[in-house]
C-alpha positions in Angstrom: 79.6 68.8 -28.3 82.2 67.3 -25.9 82.8 68.5 -22.4 86.3 69.6 -23.3 85.0 71.8 -26.2 82.4 73.3 -23.9 85.1 73.9 -21.2 87.4 75.6 -23.7 84.7 77.9 -24.9 83.6 78.9 -21.4 87.1 79.8 -20.3 87.9 81.9 -23.3 84.5 83.6 -23.1 84.9 84.7 -19.5 86.2 88.3 -19.0 86.6 88.6 -22.7 89.0 91.0 -24.3 87.7 92.8 -27.4 89.7 91.0 -30.1 89.8 93.9 -32.7 91.3 96.3 -30.2 93.9 93.8 -29.0 95.2 92.3 -32.2 98.9 92.9 -32.1 101.1 93.0 -35.2 104.6 93.1 -33.8 105.8 90.5 -31.4 109.2 89.6 -30.3 111.1 87.0 -28.3 108.4 85.9 -27.1 107.8 83.0 -27.0 107.4 76.6 -28.2 107.4 72.7 -27.3 108.2 69.0 -26.9 107.2 66.2 -24.7 109.6 64.2 -22.5 111.1 67.0 -20.5 109.6 66.6 -17.0 109.1 69.7 -15.0 108.2 69.7 -11.3 104.7 71.2 -11.1 103.2 72.8 -8.0 99.6 72.5 -6.9 97.3 73.5 -9.8 95.3 76.8 -9.6 91.6 76.7 -8.9 89.4 74.6 -11.3 88.2 76.2 -14.5 84.6 75.2 -13.6 84.4 78.0 -11.2 84.7 80.4 -14.1 86.6 83.0 -12.1 88.2 85.7 -14.3 91.6 84.7 -15.6 93.3 87.4 -13.7 92.1 85.9 -10.4 95.2 83.8 -10.5 97.4 86.8 -10.0 98.6 87.8 -6.5 97.1 91.2 -5.5 100.5 93.1 -5.2 101.4 91.9 -8.8 97.9 92.8 -10.0 98.1 96.3 -8.7 101.6 96.9 -10.0 100.6 95.5 -13.4 97.6 97.8 -13.5 99.6 100.9 -12.6 102.5 100.2 -14.9 100.3 99.2 -17.9 98.2 102.3 -17.4 101.4 104.4 -17.7 102.6 102.5 -20.8 99.3 102.9 -22.4 99.9 106.7 -22.6 101.5 107.7 -25.9 102.4 111.1 -24.3 104.4 109.3 -21.5 106.2 107.1 -24.0 107.1 110.1 -26.2 108.4 112.1 -23.2 110.2 109.3 -21.3 111.9 107.4 -24.1 114.7 110.0 -24.6 115.5 110.1 -20.8 115.4 106.3 -20.5 117.6 105.9 -23.6 120.1 108.3 -22.1 120.2 106.4 -18.8 120.4 103.0 -20.6 123.6 104.0 -22.5 125.3 106.6 -20.4 128.9 105.9 -19.3 128.6 108.6 -16.6 128.5 107.3 -13.0 125.8 109.9 -12.3 123.4 108.4 -14.7 124.4 104.8 -14.8 121.7 103.0 -12.7 124.3 100.3 -11.7 126.5 103.0 -10.2 124.1 105.7 -9.0 122.0 104.1 -6.2 119.2 106.8 -6.5 118.8 106.3 -10.3 119.1 102.5 -9.9 116.3 102.3 -7.2 114.0 104.4 -9.3 114.5 102.3 -12.5 114.2 99.0 -10.6 111.1 99.9 -8.7 109.2 101.4 -11.7 110.3 99.2 -14.6 113.0 96.6 -13.8 111.1 94.5 -11.1 108.1 94.2 -13.4 109.7 93.1 -16.7 113.1 91.5 -15.6 113.6 88.3 -13.7 116.6 89.6 -11.7 120.3 90.3 -11.8 121.9 87.2 -10.2 121.3 83.5 -9.9 119.4 83.8 -6.5 116.9 86.4 -7.7 116.3 84.8 -11.1 115.7 81.4 -9.5 113.2 83.0 -7.1 111.3 84.6 -10.1 111.3 81.3 -12.0 110.0 79.4 -8.9 107.2 82.0 -8.5 106.2 81.6 -12.2 106.0 77.8 -11.8 104.1 78.2 -8.6 101.5 80.3 -10.3 101.0 77.4 -12.8 103.3 78.0 -15.7 104.7 74.9 -17.4 108.1 76.6 -17.5 110.0 79.7 -18.5 112.1 80.9 -21.4 115.2 82.8 -20.1 117.4 85.1 -22.1 120.5 87.1 -21.2 119.7 90.9 -21.5 123.2 91.6 -22.6 122.6 90.4 -26.2 126.0 91.6 -27.5 129.4 90.6 -26.0 131.1 93.5 -27.7 130.7 97.3 -28.0 130.2 99.0 -31.4 133.3 100.9 -32.5 135.5 99.0 -30.1 138.1 96.8 -31.8 138.1 94.4 -28.9 139.4 90.8 -28.8 137.4 88.4 -30.9 138.3 85.4 -28.8 137.4 87.2 -25.6 134.1 88.4 -27.1 133.1 84.9 -27.9 134.1 83.7 -24.4 132.0 86.4 -22.8 129.1 85.5 -25.0 129.4 81.8 -24.1 129.8 82.5 -20.3 126.5 84.5 -20.3 124.6 81.5 -21.6 126.4 79.1 -19.3 125.2 81.2 -16.4 121.7 81.5 -18.0 121.3 77.7 -18.2 122.3 77.4 -14.5 119.2 79.4 -13.5 116.5 77.2 -15.1 115.5 73.6 -15.0 114.4 70.6 -17.1 111.8 71.5 -19.8 112.7 75.2 -19.7 114.0 77.1 -22.7 117.1 79.2 -23.2 117.0 82.1 -25.8 120.1 82.5 -27.9 121.1 85.4 -30.0 123.8 84.3 -32.5 124.9 87.8 -33.7 126.0 88.7 -30.2 129.0 86.4 -30.4 131.3 88.9 -32.0 132.2 90.8 -35.1 133.4 87.8 -37.1 130.0 86.0 -36.4 128.1 89.2 -37.4 130.1 89.5 -40.7 129.6 85.7 -41.5 125.9 86.1 -41.0 125.7 89.2 -43.2 127.9 87.6 -45.9 126.1 84.2 -45.8 129.3 82.4 -44.9 129.9 79.3 -42.6 130.1 80.1 -38.9 133.5 81.0 -37.5 135.2 77.9 -36.1 135.7 79.2 -32.6 132.2 80.5 -32.3 130.7 77.3 -33.7 132.6 75.2 -31.2 131.3 77.2 -28.4 127.7 77.0 -29.7 128.0 73.2 -29.8 129.4 73.1 -26.2 126.5 75.3 -25.1 124.0 73.0 -26.7 125.5 69.8 -25.4 125.5 71.2 -21.9 122.0 72.4 -22.1 120.6 69.2 -23.6 122.4 67.2 -20.9 120.5 69.3 -18.3 117.1 68.5 -20.0 116.8 72.1 -21.2 115.7 73.3 -24.6 116.9 76.2 -26.7 115.7 78.5 -29.4 117.6 80.8 -31.7 116.1 84.4 -31.8 115.1 85.9 -35.2 117.0 88.9 -36.5 116.9 91.3 -39.4 116.4 89.8 -42.8 120.0 90.8 -43.8 121.1 88.1 -41.3 118.1 85.8 -41.1 118.8 83.4 -44.1 122.2 82.5 -42.6 120.7 82.1 -39.2 118.1 79.8 -40.6 120.8 77.6 -42.2 123.0 77.5 -39.1 120.0 76.7 -36.9 119.1 73.9 -39.4 122.5 72.4 -38.7 121.8 72.5 -35.0 118.5 70.8 -35.4 120.0 68.1 -37.6 122.5 67.4 -34.8 120.3 67.7 -31.7 116.7 66.9 -32.8 117.2 63.4 -34.0 115.7 61.5 -31.0 112.1 62.3 -31.8 112.1 65.4 -29.7 112.9 69.0 -30.4 115.7 70.4 -28.4 116.5 73.2 -30.8 113.9 75.6 -32.2 114.2 78.3 -35.0 112.2 81.5 -34.9 110.0 82.2 -37.9 108.5 85.7 -38.4 105.0 85.6 -40.0 105.1 89.2 -41.2 107.6 88.2 -43.9 106.0 87.1 -47.1 108.6 84.4 -47.6 108.0 82.7 -44.2 105.4 80.0 -45.4 107.8 78.9 -48.1 110.8 79.0 -45.7 109.0 76.7 -43.2 108.0 74.3 -46.0 111.6 74.2 -47.0 112.8 73.0 -43.6 109.8 70.7 -43.2 111.0 68.9 -46.3 114.6 68.7 -45.0 113.4 67.3 -41.7 111.2 64.8 -43.5 114.1 63.6 -45.7 116.6 63.4 -42.9 114.3 62.2 -40.1 114.7 64.8 -37.4 112.2 67.0 -35.6 111.5 70.6 -36.7 111.3 73.0 -33.8 109.2 76.1 -34.8 108.8 79.2 -32.7 106.4 81.4 -34.5 106.1 85.1 -33.9 104.6 87.9 -36.0 107.8 89.9 -36.3 110.2 92.2 -34.5 112.1 94.4 -37.1 109.4 96.2 -39.1 111.1 99.5 -38.6 114.4 98.3 -40.2 113.2 95.7 -42.8 112.8 96.4 -46.5 109.1 97.2 -46.8 108.5 94.9 -49.8 109.5 91.9 -47.7 106.6 92.4 -45.3 103.0 91.7 -45.9 101.0 94.7 -47.1 98.6 95.0 -44.3 98.3 93.9 -40.7 95.3 91.7 -41.6 97.6 89.9 -44.1 100.0 89.2 -41.3 97.3 87.9 -39.0 96.1 85.6 -41.8 99.5 84.4 -42.5 100.2 83.6 -38.9 97.0 81.8 -38.3 97.2 79.8 -41.5 100.8 78.6 -40.7 99.6 77.5 -37.3 96.6 75.6 -38.7 98.6 73.9 -41.4 101.2 72.8 -38.8 98.7 71.5 -36.3 96.8 69.6 -39.0 100.1 68.1 -40.4 99.0 69.1 -43.9 101.5 71.8 -44.9 101.4 73.0 -48.5 104.4 71.7 -50.4 105.2 68.9 -48.0 104.1 65.5 -49.4 103.6 62.5 -47.1 102.8 59.8 -49.6 106.4 58.3 -49.9 107.8 59.5 -46.6 106.2 60.0 -43.1 105.2 63.5 -42.3 108.0 65.1 -40.2 107.8 65.5 -36.5 107.2 69.1 -35.5 107.1 71.0 -32.2 105.5 74.4 -32.1 105.9 77.3 -29.7 103.0 79.8 -30.3 104.8 83.0 -29.2 102.0 85.5 -29.3 100.1 88.2 -27.3 97.2 87.8 -29.7 94.0 86.3 -28.2 92.4 85.4 -31.5 95.4 83.4 -32.7 95.6 81.6 -29.3 91.9 80.7 -29.4 92.1 79.5 -32.9 95.1 77.2 -32.2 93.5 75.7 -29.2 90.2 75.1 -31.0 91.9 73.4 -33.9 94.0 71.1 -31.6 90.9 70.4 -29.5 89.0 69.3 -32.7 91.9 67.2 -33.9 92.4 65.4 -30.6 88.7 64.7 -30.0 88.3 63.3 -33.5 91.4 61.0 -33.1 93.4 62.7 -35.7 97.2 63.2 -35.4 98.5 66.6 -34.4 101.8 68.1 -33.1 103.1 69.2 -29.7 101.9 72.8 -29.0 103.0 75.2 -26.3 102.4 79.0 -25.7 104.6 81.8 -24.5 104.2 85.5 -23.6 106.6 88.1 -22.3 106.9 88.7 -18.6 104.8 91.7 -17.6 102.7 91.5 -20.7 99.5 89.8 -21.8 98.8 88.5 -18.3 95.1 88.0 -18.9 95.8 85.7 -21.9 98.5 83.8 -20.0 96.2 83.3 -17.0 93.4 82.1 -19.3 95.8 79.4 -20.5 96.7 78.5 -16.9 93.0 78.1 -16.1 92.6 75.5 -18.9 95.9 73.9 -17.9 95.1 73.7 -14.3 91.6 72.3 -14.6 91.0 69.6 -12.0 89.1 67.1 -14.4 90.7 63.8 -15.2 90.9 61.8 -18.5 93.4 61.3 -21.2 91.7 63.6 -23.7 91.4 66.5 -21.2 95.1 66.1 -20.2 96.1 66.3 -23.9 94.2 69.5 -24.3 95.7 71.3 -21.3 97.7 74.2 -22.8 101.3 74.4 -21.8 101.9 78.1 -21.0 105.4 79.6 -20.6 106.6 83.1 -19.6 109.6 84.6 -21.5 112.0 86.3 -19.0 115.3 88.3 -19.3 118.0 88.7 -16.7 120.9 91.1 -16.3 122.1 94.2 -14.6 119.9 97.3 -14.5 121.5 99.1 -17.3 121.8 95.9 -19.5 118.1 95.2 -18.9 117.0 98.7 -19.6 118.8 98.5 -23.0 117.0 95.2 -23.6 113.6 96.6 -22.6 114.0 99.7 -24.8 114.7 97.4 -27.8 111.6 95.5 -26.9 109.6 98.7 -26.7 110.8 99.8 -30.2 110.0 96.3 -31.6 106.5 96.1 -29.9 105.4 99.7 -30.5 102.2 98.4 -32.1 101.4 96.1 -29.2 102.0 98.9 -26.7 99.6 101.1 -28.5 96.9 98.5 -27.7 97.5 98.1 -24.0 94.2 99.8 -23.2 92.4 96.5 -23.2 94.8 95.0 -20.7 94.3 98.1 -18.4 90.5 97.6 -18.5 90.9 93.9 -17.7 93.1 94.8 -14.6 90.6 97.4 -13.5 87.7 94.9 -13.7 89.7 92.3 -11.6 90.7 94.9 -9.0 87.1 96.1 -8.7 85.9 92.4 -8.4 88.3 91.9 -5.5 87.2 95.1 -3.8 83.6 94.1 -4.0 84.3 90.7 -2.7 86.2 92.1 0.3 83.1 94.2 1.1 80.9 91.1 1.0 79.3 91.7 -2.5 79.4 88.8 -4.9 
C-alpha cells in the first residue's frame, strides 16, 4: 500500500467519530471545484504525521465557544423552547425586539449565535473572518448574502427596484472575497416576476437576466466562482435550465466558473445529472456540480424523495463515485470525449467524505483519470470533519501524487445584519433538523480536545 494511502487512513482514523450516529440526511448550502484560480495560502498547519486530533487546529477560544454552543444546540428541549422566541425576534418590526435597533437584544443574539455562524455585517468584518479562515488552512470560502429575498411577501413593491437591490447585494458580496472563492446565488430572491417565471417554467425576465449576466461577468473577471442554490422542486427544473444556460456561457474555457446544486435525496437526481453531462459533452463545456443531500424535505412531495435515509446515503455516494471515476451511467464516451466535471462535495457526513477521498486516492495512484474535487461545510458546523481535511491538505510531504491528493476544504459563510442573519439561520435550522439532532458526536469530539489540552497544560501527555 502506498504512503499516501496509509497517510489518508491514519488521519481519518484518529479521533474517530462514530459514523452511524453522525450520518446526516438533510444538508443545505453547504458547500465545489476547479483548478486555475490561485488563492494566497498562509503557512500550513502542523504536519499530519504528528497525528494530532483534527480539532487541534482550532484556536482555544473558538474551540470553547463551539463546545458550549453545540452542546446547547444538541438539546431538543432547548430547540423546542427557543425557536418560537428567536422566530419572533427575527421577524419583528418592533424596535423593542428588532436586534438591529435594540442594542440589548442585538448584543445577546450576536454573542450567543451570530458571531459563531455568521461572517459579519460589513465588508471589514467579513474580510477579517475570511482571512482567519484562510489562515487556519482553508483553501477558500463560499460567501452568501443572508438577505435571500429582495422583496417582502405581500408588498406590491417595485419590480425594477427589487432586482436592483438583489443585484447590489451580490456586488457587495463579491467585494468581500478573493480569487478562487465562491459566491452563492439564490435566483428566486430577485423579485416576484422571477419567482413566477421559475414556477411556470418560463424564460427568465429580461431585466433580471441582464443583471445575472452582469454579476457573473464581474465575478469571473475577479477570478471568483459562483454556484446557484437549490430550491423547492416546484422551482428547481427551471433553475436547472437557467443554470445550464449560464454554464454554457461561462464554463467554456476548460474550467468551471458556474456550478449548479443537485440534491441527492430526490429520486430524479441521478438522471438529471446524466442529462446535463450529455449536454456538456455535446457542447464542449465543463459541468460544475455542487452535490448536497437536500434541504427542503419538509415541503417537498414525499413521492419525489427516496424512501429511506439509507437510500439517500447510497444515492449520494454512488453519484460521487460515478463522477470521480468518469463512468456515469447513461453517458457514453466512445464517440465524444467524456465531459469535464468539477465537483463540490457539500457534506457534513464523514462516511461520504472518506469514501470520496479513498476513491480519488486510488484513481490518482493507479494513474487513472479523475475530476477536480473540493469539499465544503457550513461555518460553525462539522468542524472536526473540516479540520481532518485540513490536516491532509496541510501535510508537509512533497511529491506530485501527494499534492494531487491534498483535499481542498472550504467553509460556507453568510453575511448580513443581525436580523437578516437570524432569519437565514432559522431557515438553516429548519432545513438541517436531522443534522442538528446528531450534534452529540461533535460535542463529544470538542470535549475530548478540551480535555487533551487541559492535560497538556498540566504536563500530562
